[in-house]
Structure formats: C-alpha cells, structure tokens
Backbone as numpy.savetxt, mean C-alpha at the origin, in Angstrom:
# Nx Ny Nz CAx CAy CAz Cx Cy Cz
-18.05 28.06 -5.74 -17.74 28.41 -7.11 -18.95 29.03 -7.81
-20.09 28.38 -7.67 -21.28 28.89 -8.35 -21.71 30.24 -7.78
-21.59 30.42 -6.47 -21.97 31.69 -5.85 -21.09 32.83 -6.36
-19.85 32.51 -6.69 -18.93 33.52 -7.23 -19.03 33.62 -8.74
-20.03 32.96 -9.32 -20.24 32.93 -10.76 -19.03 32.35 -11.52
-18.34 31.44 -10.84 -17.24 30.74 -11.48 -17.76 29.63 -12.37
-16.93 29.16 -13.26 -17.33 28.09 -14.16 -17.13 26.74 -13.48
-18.10 25.90 -13.64 -18.06 24.57 -13.08 -18.21 23.56 -14.21
-17.33 22.58 -14.25 -17.35 21.58 -15.31 -17.52 20.20 -14.70
-18.04 19.31 -15.49 -18.15 17.92 -15.03 -17.46 17.02 -16.04
-17.13 15.86 -15.58 -16.48 14.87 -16.43 -17.15 13.53 -16.16
-17.70 12.94 -17.20 -18.33 11.62 -17.05 -17.22 10.59 -16.97
-17.07 10.00 -15.82 -15.98 9.06 -15.58 -16.51 7.65 -15.43
-15.96 6.74 -16.19 -16.28 5.32 -16.06 -15.01 4.60 -15.68
-15.01 3.94 -14.58 -13.83 3.20 -14.15 -13.73 3.18 -12.65
-12.55 2.85 -12.18 -12.31 2.73 -10.75 -12.18 4.09 -10.10
-12.87 4.29 -9.01 -12.75 5.52 -8.22 -12.98 5.14 -6.78
-12.20 5.71 -5.89 -12.36 5.43 -4.47 -12.11 6.71 -3.69
-13.08 7.08 -2.86 -12.91 8.22 -1.95 -12.03 7.74 -0.81
-10.88 8.34 -0.61 -9.97 7.92 0.44 -9.90 8.97 1.55
-11.04 9.50 1.90 -11.12 10.54 2.92 -11.08 10.02 4.35
-11.11 8.71 4.54 -11.02 8.14 5.89 -9.92 7.09 5.90
-9.45 6.74 7.08 -8.42 5.71 7.19 -8.95 4.38 6.66
-10.20 4.08 6.97 -10.78 2.82 6.51 -10.86 2.76 4.98
-11.27 3.86 4.34 -11.38 3.85 2.88 -10.00 3.83 2.22
-9.00 4.45 2.83 -7.63 4.38 2.31 -7.12 2.95 2.40
-7.38 2.29 3.54 -6.99 0.89 3.70 -7.66 0.03 2.63
-8.97 0.24 2.41 -9.69 -0.57 1.43 -9.16 -0.33 0.02
-8.80 0.91 -0.31 -8.22 1.19 -1.63 -6.92 0.42 -1.81
-6.11 0.33 -0.78 -4.89 -0.45 -0.85 -5.20 -1.93 -1.02
-6.16 -2.44 -0.27 -6.51 -3.85 -0.36 -7.11 -4.19 -1.73
-7.77 -3.23 -2.38 -8.32 -3.45 -3.72 -7.23 -3.86 -4.70
-6.01 -3.39 -4.48 -4.90 -3.71 -5.38 -4.44 -5.16 -5.28
-4.91 -5.87 -4.27 -4.50 -7.26 -4.07 -5.53 -8.27 -4.57
-6.63 -7.79 -5.13 -7.66 -8.69 -5.63 -7.16 -9.47 -6.84
-7.73 -10.66 -7.05 -7.36 -11.45 -8.22 -7.60 -10.66 -9.50
-8.75 -10.01 -9.56 -9.04 -9.15 -10.71 -8.96 -7.70 -10.21
-7.79 -7.10 -10.38 -7.55 -5.76 -9.90 -8.50 -4.76 -10.56
-9.08 -3.84 -9.78 -10.05 -2.90 -10.36 -9.44 -1.89 -11.33
-8.12 -1.73 -11.30 -7.45 -0.84 -12.25 -6.23 -1.55 -12.81
-5.82 -1.14 -14.00 -4.64 -1.70 -14.63 -3.47 -0.76 -14.38
-2.59 -1.11 -13.47 -1.46 -0.24 -13.13 -0.45 -0.13 -14.26
-0.55 -0.99 -15.26 0.37 -0.95 -16.40 -0.22 -0.27 -17.63
-1.38 0.35 -17.49 -2.03 1.03 -18.61 -1.25 2.30 -18.95
-0.65 2.34 -20.13 0.18 3.48 -20.53 -0.64 4.75 -20.77
-1.95 4.61 -20.94 -2.80 5.79 -21.14 -3.26 6.39 -19.82
-3.03 5.71 -18.71 -3.44 6.19 -17.40 -2.21 6.16 -16.50
-1.37 7.17 -16.66 -0.09 7.19 -15.97 -0.26 7.55 -14.50
0.57 6.97 -13.68 0.61 7.28 -12.26 1.90 8.03 -12.00
1.77 9.24 -11.51 2.94 10.06 -11.22 3.18 10.06 -9.72
4.39 9.74 -9.32 4.73 9.77 -7.91 6.20 10.09 -7.76
6.58 10.45 -6.58 7.96 10.76 -6.28 8.56 9.61 -5.49
9.42 8.87 -6.12 10.08 7.75 -5.45 11.57 8.04 -5.36
12.07 8.26 -4.15 13.51 8.48 -4.02 14.27 7.22 -4.41
15.49 7.37 -4.92 16.25 6.18 -5.31 16.55 5.31 -4.09
16.20 4.04 -4.18 16.40 3.10 -3.09 16.86 1.77 -3.64
17.44 0.96 -2.78 17.77 -0.40 -3.23 16.49 -1.19 -3.41
16.55 -2.31 -4.13 15.35 -3.15 -4.26 14.97 -3.74 -2.91
13.75 -4.25 -2.85 13.34 -4.91 -1.61 14.16 -6.17 -1.42
14.29 -6.59 -0.17 15.01 -7.82 0.16 14.02 -8.79 0.80
13.90 -9.96 0.21 13.05 -11.02 0.75 13.98 -12.14 1.20
14.02 -12.41 2.50 14.91 -13.43 3.05 14.59 -14.83 2.54
15.57 -15.70 2.62 15.40 -17.07 2.09 14.36 -17.87 2.88
14.10 -17.52 4.13 13.10 -18.23 4.92 11.79 -17.45 5.04
11.73 -16.29 4.40 10.51 -15.47 4.45 9.47 -16.04 3.50
8.19 -15.72 3.77 7.13 -16.08 2.84 6.32 -14.82 2.55
6.00 -14.65 1.27 5.19 -13.51 0.83 4.10 -14.07 -0.06
2.83 -13.81 0.33 1.69 -14.30 -0.43 0.75 -13.14 -0.72
0.36 -12.99 -1.97 -0.62 -11.99 -2.39 -0.34 -10.62 -1.76
0.86 -10.10 -1.97 1.27 -8.85 -1.35 2.10 -8.02 -2.32
2.19 -6.73 -2.04 3.06 -5.82 -2.78 4.10 -5.30 -1.80
5.37 -5.45 -2.16 6.47 -5.04 -1.29 7.25 -3.94 -2.02
7.34 -2.77 -1.42 8.01 -1.64 -2.05 9.52 -1.70 -1.87
10.21 -0.90 -2.68 11.65 -0.87 -2.65 12.17 -0.42 -1.29
13.37 -0.88 -0.98 14.00 -0.51 0.28 13.50 -1.31 1.48
12.49 -2.16 1.29 11.94 -2.92 2.41 12.68 -4.23 2.59
12.64 -4.74 3.83 13.29 -6.00 4.15 12.26 -6.93 4.78
12.05 -8.08 4.15 11.08 -9.05 4.64 11.84 -10.32 5.06
11.82 -10.59 6.36 12.45 -11.79 6.90 11.42 -12.72 7.52
10.21 -12.20 7.76 9.13 -12.99 8.35 8.11 -13.38 7.30
6.86 -13.45 7.71 5.77 -13.87 6.83 4.84 -12.69 6.56
4.53 -12.47 5.28 3.66 -11.38 4.86 2.58 -11.98 3.97
1.33 -11.67 4.28 0.21 -12.20 3.50 -0.87 -11.12 3.36
-1.40 -10.97 2.13 -2.47 -10.01 1.84 -2.14 -8.62 2.38
-0.96 -8.14 2.07 -0.50 -6.87 2.62 0.19 -6.01 1.58
0.20 -4.72 1.84 0.97 -3.77 1.05 1.98 -3.16 2.00
3.26 -3.38 1.73 4.33 -2.89 2.58 5.00 -1.72 1.88
4.99 -0.57 2.51 5.53 0.65 1.93 7.06 0.62 1.94
7.68 1.66 1.34 9.14 1.68 1.25 9.79 1.87 2.61
11.03 1.36 2.71 11.85 1.40 3.92 11.15 0.77 5.12
10.44 -0.32 4.91 9.75 -1.01 6.00 10.39 -2.37 6.22
10.11 -2.95 7.38 10.71 -4.24 7.70 9.70 -5.15 8.38
9.80 -6.42 8.05 9.07 -7.47 8.77 10.17 -8.42 9.24
10.46 -8.37 10.52 11.57 -9.13 11.09 11.27 -10.63 11.13
12.30 -11.41 11.26 12.16 -12.86 11.34 11.28 -13.22 12.53
10.37 -14.15 12.31 9.46 -14.59 13.35 8.20 -13.74 13.43
8.13 -12.65 12.68 6.95 -11.78 12.69 6.02 -12.20 11.56
4.73 -11.92 11.73 3.73 -12.28 10.72 2.83 -11.07 10.48
2.78 -10.62 9.24 1.91 -9.51 8.85 0.82 -10.05 7.97
-0.43 -9.75 8.33 -1.57 -10.22 7.54 -2.55 -9.09 7.33
-3.02 -8.96 6.10 -4.06 -8.00 5.74 -3.73 -6.62 6.27
-2.55 -6.13 5.92 -2.10 -4.83 6.38 -1.68 -3.95 5.23
-1.83 -2.67 5.44 -1.21 -1.66 4.62 -0.32 -0.93 5.61
0.99 -1.18 5.57 1.78 -0.79 6.71 3.17 -0.31 6.40
3.74 0.33 7.39 5.15 0.72 7.37 5.70 0.45 8.75
6.63 -0.45 8.84 7.26 -0.78 10.12 8.74 -0.46 10.03
9.24 0.37 10.93 10.63 0.79 10.83 11.40 0.54 12.12
11.13 -0.51 12.79 11.83 -0.80 14.04 12.25 -2.26 14.07
13.39 -2.52 14.68 13.85 -3.90 14.80 13.03 -4.68 15.81
12.37 -3.98 16.72 11.71 -4.68 17.81 10.18 -4.63 17.76
9.61 -4.08 16.70 8.15 -3.99 16.63 7.56 -5.39 16.53
6.57 -5.67 17.33 5.84 -6.92 17.24 4.43 -6.59 16.82
3.97 -7.18 15.75 2.63 -6.90 15.24 1.70 -8.00 15.71
0.64 -7.62 16.40 -0.34 -8.59 16.89 -1.73 -8.20 16.44
-1.83 -7.44 15.37 -3.12 -7.02 14.86 -3.29 -7.56 13.44
-4.54 -7.66 13.02 -4.80 -8.00 11.63 -6.05 -7.25 11.20
-6.24 -7.16 9.90 -7.40 -6.52 9.31 -7.56 -5.06 9.71
-6.46 -4.35 9.84 -6.56 -2.92 10.09 -5.36 -2.21 9.51
-5.50 -0.93 9.35 -4.41 -0.12 8.82 -3.41 0.14 9.92
-2.15 -0.09 9.65 -1.13 0.11 10.65 -0.07 1.02 10.05
0.01 2.22 10.54 1.01 3.17 10.07 1.89 3.54 11.26
3.11 3.07 11.28 4.03 3.34 12.38 5.27 4.00 11.83
5.71 5.03 12.46 6.98 5.65 12.11 7.81 5.64 13.39
8.57 4.60 13.58 9.34 4.41 14.79 10.82 4.54 14.46
11.49 5.42 15.15 12.91 5.62 14.87 13.74 4.53 15.50
C-alpha cells in the first residue's frame, strides 16, 4: 500500500483480539469462549456479530447425556458426554461417546473419538 502511495490508517484497539491464522490459534480462540470470565461479551449490542446461520431445529440433548462448560450449536444431537467443548451445527455425539476439550463437528453415527485437547474437524458423510 505504501509503495503505491495508498493511504494507510490505524485504529487504536483495546479489547479482545486473537490471530486465528493457525489451527492451534483457532482452537484456542474457541476455547477462550468457555472461560469463567469470557474475554468478550457476546451479548454486547454495540459489538454485533454478523454470521449466516441457516434455519435449523434447536440442539437436542438426550436425557442421559451430560454437558459441562460447553457451547452446543443448533441442529446438533448430544447423546453422550461433552465437556469443555464447542460443538458446531449439525454435529452429533452418540451415546457412549465422550468429547472433551474439543472444537468439533462430528457427522457420523459410527465415529469414535479417542482424542482430547486438540481441534477435531471431521466432515463424514
């Protein structure tokens, strides 16, 4: 920009910012949302979040499922145990499965998760 004599502006920003240029930093940004004291206020009307969410049914949490310190998106079905995780839309945690410390999307009836503390992005038909 400067070489082309274009105008360059700066903005003094105070608040939460996270570079999500790597898988690890994207995972950490998701995990930041699960802290007791969240680094950003998602309900702040002056800081709107714009996204495209297709119309979906609400999430389903089974009567024997457990969900602790997690965010479950619409269209998801939780029948197993989910802890410290962010589950994206149209994902499933089947009965007997345990998800821990994940930012994930699981779309298969037979997926077995045996990992923890890592980003898991699966698109299985």
